C-alpha positions in Angstrom: -1.5 112.5 97.7 0.6 113.2 100.7 4.3 112.3 100.4 6.8 112.1 103.3 10.5 111.8 102.8 12.8 110.7 105.6 16.3 109.1 105.7 17.7 106.0 107.3 21.4 106.0 108.1 23.5 102.8 107.8 27.1 102.1 108.5 29.4 101.9 105.4 31.9 99.2 104.5 30.4 96.3 106.6 29.1 93.0 105.3 25.6 93.4 107.0 23.3 96.3 106.8 23.7 98.0 110.2 21.3 101.0 110.9 21.5 103.8 113.4 18.7 103.5 116.0 19.2 106.7 118.0 19.7 110.4 117.4 23.3 111.2 118.5 23.9 114.8 119.6 26.8 116.9 121.0 25.7 116.1 124.6 25.1 112.4 123.8 27.4 111.4 120.9 27.2 107.6 121.3 25.6 105.9 118.2 23.6 102.7 118.7 23.1 100.3 115.8 20.8 97.4 114.8 20.7 95.0 111.9 16.9 95.2 111.9 15.7 97.9 109.5 12.5 98.3 111.5 14.6 99.5 114.4 16.2 102.2 112.3 15.6 105.9 113.4 14.0 108.1 110.7 15.9 111.3 110.1 14.1 114.2 108.3 17.3 116.1 107.3 16.5 118.9 109.7 17.7 117.0 112.7 20.5 118.4 114.8 22.1 114.9 115.0 25.9 114.6 115.0 26.8 111.8 112.6 30.1 111.4 110.7 28.6 110.8 107.2 32.0 109.7 105.8 31.4 106.5 107.8 27.7 106.2 107.0 25.3 106.1 104.0 21.9 107.8 103.9 18.9 105.8 102.4 16.0 107.8 101.2 12.6 106.5 102.4 9.5 107.9 100.7 6.1 107.1 102.1 3.1 108.0 99.8 -0.3 108.2 101.4 -3.5 108.5 99.4 -7.2 108.6 100.4 -9.8 107.0 98.1 -13.5 107.2 98.3 -15.9 104.7 96.8 -19.7 104.7 96.9 -21.1 101.3 97.9 -24.5 99.7 97.8 -26.2 98.9 101.1 -28.6 96.0 101.2 
């Protein structure tokens, strides 16, 4: 079974869940947000993103993939 771990980053201390939708860097430090979790950018922990984590929270996202085979009868 293949397992992939990534992280979503959301803003702390706000009433709604607000997720980061871009990958800020030294050259482009602006952070864009969305209230829709589907718009959130996946971070793998190895990114060179520049994010002040004292203002944000990381949410671990684990995706498990499995392949199953089943023999079937053909009429």
